[in-house]
C-alpha positions in Angstrom: -0.7 11.4 -20.5 -1.0 13.7 -17.5 -1.5 12.3 -14.0 -4.6 14.4 -13.6 -6.2 12.4 -16.5 -6.0 9.2 -14.6 -8.8 8.5 -12.2 -8.4 6.0 -9.3 -11.4 4.3 -7.6 -11.7 4.9 -3.9 -12.4 1.2 -3.1 -9.5 0.8 -0.6 -9.4 4.2 1.0 -11.4 2.9 3.9 -8.8 0.3 4.7 -6.0 2.9 4.6 -8.1 5.0 7.0 -8.6 2.1 9.4 -4.9 1.5 9.5 -4.2 5.2 10.1 -6.7 5.3 12.9 -4.8 2.5 14.6 -1.8 4.9 14.6 -3.9 7.7 16.1 -4.0 9.7 12.8 -6.9 12.2 12.4 -8.6 11.0 9.2 -10.3 14.3 8.4 -6.9 16.1 8.6 -5.3 13.3 6.4 -7.9 13.7 3.7 -7.7 17.5 3.8 -4.0 17.5 3.0 -5.0 16.0 -0.4 -7.9 18.4 -0.9 -10.5 15.7 -0.1 -13.4 15.3 2.3 -14.8 12.2 3.8 -17.9 12.3 1.6 -15.6 12.2 -1.5 -14.1 8.8 -0.5 -17.0 7.3 1.4 -18.7 5.9 -1.7 -17.1 3.1 -3.7 -18.6 4.7 -6.8 -16.3 7.8 -6.5 -13.0 8.3 -8.2 -10.1 10.6 -7.4 -7.2 11.8 -9.5 -3.9 10.0 -9.5 -2.1 13.0 -7.9 -4.7 13.0 -5.1 -4.2 9.2 -4.6 -0.4 9.6 -4.5 -0.8 12.5 -2.0 -3.0 10.3 0.2 -0.3 7.5 0.4 2.6 9.9 0.9 0.7 11.7 3.7 -0.3 8.4 5.2 3.4 7.4 5.4 4.3 10.7 7.0 1.5 11.0 9.5 1.6 7.4 10.7 5.4 7.3 10.8 5.0 3.7 9.7 7.1 2.9 6.6 5.5 -0.6 6.3 2.0 0.8 5.9 1.7 -0.8 2.4 2.1 -4.3 3.9 -0.2 -3.5 6.8 -3.0 -2.2 4.6 -2.6 -5.2 2.3 -3.1 -7.4 5.3 -6.4 -5.7 6.0 -7.8 -6.5 2.5 -9.8 -9.6 2.8 -11.4 -11.2 -0.2 -14.8 -9.5 0.3 -13.2 -6.1 0.1 -12.5 -6.8 -3.6 -16.1 -6.6 -4.6 -17.4 -9.1 -7.1 -13.9 -10.1 -8.1 -13.4 -11.3 -4.5 -16.6 -13.4 -4.6 -15.5 -14.9 -7.9 -12.1 -15.9 -6.4 -13.8 -17.4 -3.4 -15.9 -19.6 -5.7 -13.0 -20.6 -7.9 -12.6 -24.3 -8.6 -8.8 -24.3 -8.2 -5.9 -21.8 -7.7 -5.1 -21.6 -11.4 -8.7 -20.4 -12.0 -8.4 -17.8 -9.2 -5.1 -16.6 -10.7 -6.6 -16.2 -14.1 -9.4 -14.2 -12.6 -6.9 -11.8 -11.0 -5.2 -11.5 -14.3 -8.4 -10.7 -16.3 -10.3 -8.5 -13.8 -7.7 -6.7 -11.6 -8.3 -3.6 -13.7 -11.9 -3.5 -12.5 -10.4 -2.7 -9.1 -7.4 -0.5 -10.0 -6.2 1.1 -13.3 -2.6 1.4 -11.9 -1.4 -2.2 -12.4 -1.4 -4.8 -15.2 -0.9 -8.5 -14.6 1.2 -10.8 -16.7 1.3 -14.6 -16.2 4.5 -16.4 -17.2 5.1 -20.1 -17.4 8.7 -20.7 -16.3 9.8 -24.3 -16.1 7.8 -25.9 -13.2 6.5 -22.5 -11.9 3.7 -20.1 -12.8 4.8 -16.5 -12.2 2.3 -13.7 -11.5 4.0 -10.4 -12.5 2.6 -7.0 -11.5 3.7 -4.0 -13.6 2.7 -0.4 -12.9 0.8 1.2 -15.8 1.9 4.7 -14.8 4.9 6.2 -12.9 4.1 5.6 -9.2 7.1 7.6 -8.0 7.3 7.8 -4.2 4.3 5.5 -3.6 5.8 2.6 -5.7 7.1 0.6 -2.7 4.0 0.8 -0.5 1.6 0.3 -3.5 3.4 -2.8 -4.8 3.7 -4.2 -1.2 0.0 -3.8 -0.8 -0.8 -5.4 -4.1 1.5 -8.4 -3.6 0.2 -8.8 -0.1 -3.4 -8.7 -1.4 -2.8 -11.5 -3.9 -0.8 -13.6 -1.5 -3.4 -13.3 1.2 -6.2 -14.1 -1.2 -4.5 -17.3 -2.5 -3.7 -18.4 1.0 -7.3 -17.8 2.2 -9.0 -19.8 -0.5 -6.5 -22.7 -0.1 -6.7 -22.9 3.7 -3.0 -21.6 3.8 -1.9 -24.3 1.4 -1.1 -22.2 -1.7 2.1 -23.6 -3.2 3.9 -20.2 -3.3 7.6 -20.8 -4.0 8.8 -17.2 -3.7 7.9 -13.5 -3.8 10.0 -10.9 -5.6 10.0 -7.1 -5.2 11.7 -4.6 -7.7 13.3 -2.5 -5.0 16.1 -2.7 -2.4 15.2 -4.4 0.9 13.7 -1.7 3.1 14.8 -1.0 6.7 11.8 -2.9 8.0 12.5 -6.0 5.9 12.1 -8.3 8.9 8.4 -7.6 8.8 8.3 -9.5 5.6 9.1 -12.7 7.5 5.9 -12.4 9.5 3.8 -11.4 6.5 4.9 -14.1 4.0 5.5 -17.8 4.7 7.9 -18.1 1.8 11.2 -16.8 0.4 11.2 -13.1 -0.3 13.7 -11.5 -2.8 14.5 -7.9 -3.5 16.1 -6.0 -6.4 14.1 -8.1 -8.8 13.0 -7.2 -12.3 9.3 -7.0 -11.3 6.9 -7.5 -8.4 5.9 -11.2 -8.7 4.7 -14.3 -7.0 6.0 -17.7 -8.1 3.8 -20.8 -7.6 4.5 -24.5 -8.1 2.6 -25.1 -11.3 1.8 -28.8 -10.7 -0.2 -28.0 -7.6 -2.5 -25.3 -9.0 -5.3 -27.6 -10.2 -6.2 -29.3 -7.0 -9.9 -28.7 -6.1 -10.6 -25.9 -3.6 -13.0 -26.4 -0.6 -15.1 -23.4 -1.3 -15.6 -24.0 -5.0 -19.1 -23.2 -6.3 -19.6 -23.3 -10.0 -22.9 -21.5 -10.0 -21.7 -18.6 -7.8 -18.5 -18.4 -9.9 -20.5 -18.1 -13.1 -22.7 -15.4 -11.7 -19.7 -13.4 -10.3 -17.7 -13.7 -13.5 -20.6 -12.4 -15.5 -20.8 -9.3 -13.3 -17.0 -8.9 -13.5 -17.1 -9.2 -17.3 -19.9 -6.6 -17.5 -17.9 -4.2 -15.3 -14.8 -4.7 -17.4 -16.7 -3.9 -20.6 -18.2 -0.8 -19.0 -14.8 0.4 -17.7 -13.3 -0.1 -21.1 -16.0 1.9 -22.8 -15.4 4.8 -20.3 -11.6 4.6 -20.5 -9.8 7.1 -22.6 -8.7 5.5 -25.9 -5.2 6.9 -25.4 -5.0 5.1 -22.1 -5.9 1.8 -23.8 -3.2 2.4 -26.4 -0.6 3.2 -23.7 -1.4 0.0 -21.8 -1.1 -2.1 -24.9 2.3 -0.6 -25.7 3.5 -1.3 -22.1 2.3 -4.9 -22.5 4.7 -5.5 -25.4 7.8 -5.3 -23.3 10.0 -2.8 -25.2 8.5 -3.5 -28.6 7.4 -0.4 -30.4 5.0 -1.1 -33.3 4.0 1.4 -36.0 0.8 3.3 -35.9 -0.6 1.0 -38.5 0.3 -2.1 -36.5 -1.4 -0.7 -33.3 -4.4 0.3 -35.3 -4.7 -3.3 -36.6 -4.6 -4.5 -33.0 -7.6 -2.4 -32.2 -9.3 -3.5 -35.4 -9.3 0.1 -36.8 -8.1 1.7 -40.0 -5.1 4.1 -39.6 -7.4 7.0 -40.3 -10.0 6.0 -37.7 -7.2 5.3 -35.2 -5.7 8.7 -35.7 -9.2 10.3 -35.5 -9.9 8.6 -32.2 -6.7 9.9 -30.6 -7.3 13.4 -32.1 -10.7 13.5 -30.5 -8.8 13.2 -27.1 -6.3 15.8 -28.2 -3.6 13.2 -28.5 -1.3 11.6 -31.1 0.3 8.2 -31.4 3.8 9.8 -31.4 3.0 11.5 -28.1 1.8 8.2 -26.5 4.9 6.4 -27.8 7.2 9.1 -26.4 5.3 9.0 -23.0 5.8 5.2 -22.8 9.5 5.4 -23.7 10.0 8.1 -21.0 8.3 5.9 -18.4 10.3 2.9 -19.3 13.5 4.9 -19.5 13.0 6.3 -16.0 12.3 2.8 -14.6 15.3 1.2 -16.3 17.7 4.0 -15.2 16.6 4.0 -11.6 16.8 0.2 -11.1 18.7 -1.5 -13.9 22.4 -2.0 -14.3 22.3 -1.9 -18.1 24.4 0.7 -19.8 22.7 3.8 -21.1 23.5 2.6 -24.7 21.8 -0.7 -23.9 18.7 1.1 -22.5 18.6 3.3 -25.6 18.6 0.2 -27.8 15.9 -1.5 -25.7 13.7 1.6 -26.2 14.0 1.5 -29.9 16.7 4.1 -30.4 19.4 3.1 -33.0 21.4 6.2 -32.1 22.3 6.9 -28.4 22.5 10.6 -29.2 18.8 10.6 -30.2 18.0 9.0 -26.9 20.0 11.5 -24.9 18.3 14.4 -26.8 14.8 12.9 -26.1 15.6 12.3 -22.4 16.8 15.9 -21.9 13.5 17.1 -23.4 11.6 14.9 -20.9 13.6 15.5 -17.7 15.8 18.6 -18.4 18.8 16.5 -17.6 20.9 13.8 -19.2 20.3 10.0 -18.6 23.5 9.7 -16.6 22.6 12.7 -14.4 19.2 11.2 -13.7 20.8 7.8 -12.9 23.1 9.4 -10.3 20.2 11.2 -8.7 17.9 8.2 -8.4 20.2 5.3 -7.7 
């Protein structure tokens, strides 16, 4: 799937603009560098392409000369900036309920992340995984996303959320000391994913702002929004997200068709209508996972090939050269 096919809501552009204004950046100039005007991002109903969104973030970093802008923008995102999802979280009965709302409805706010919840001993882990290659904006985007969830949980719990630790899947940046002022917990780097760990036994305590009626109403609107987005979303994008959620498992076309309650023929036809094929989506997902693993994982190239479903490392090397015009080892040297 090409970046230009992916549309990103302009929900949080205003908060980025406010942060840039505090650094004396001309907002009109900032937008123009990405081929945008104020009118195109003023309405929350608008969407921009992923390349434009990436360009906005990269230019924001350069113009502000503030490498921690992801953290600073995340700090600006109060619960009410998240629309109806924010109001549902405010009315949640307990932290566990709020976390489950994030997990189910985050895609109503951004298509770029997926949430996975994992029970690990006495902790509940909230994992955030990019759905598409974020390239140069990966660090600020994940910083902002983690900061957003952290701040939301702290806000509804009166700063009592039992957060045990926060992990980031990149090396500690030069401004890592800022993390100490942003997060009142242990922060780790070079992790497998961006995640927040919470003490599971403390997640069911009643919250002071709980309101069952308001929660029900907000959830109903979130659910309707989710249904509408799914109906508008390209089918190939839904298939891609499903494959990414399987964690390096690569089912057959028939198995994926069954997941979507379709016959193989109908599944094939749905993709064909979008000028796509299952083999292309599978290759695209493998490429994305390969780039991610090679840039941050210490596994051998043979292990990565096996994880991606290649029984022969030579086939993996051949596929990778077709994707990136270089060998896996050359890519690793360039991006480590």
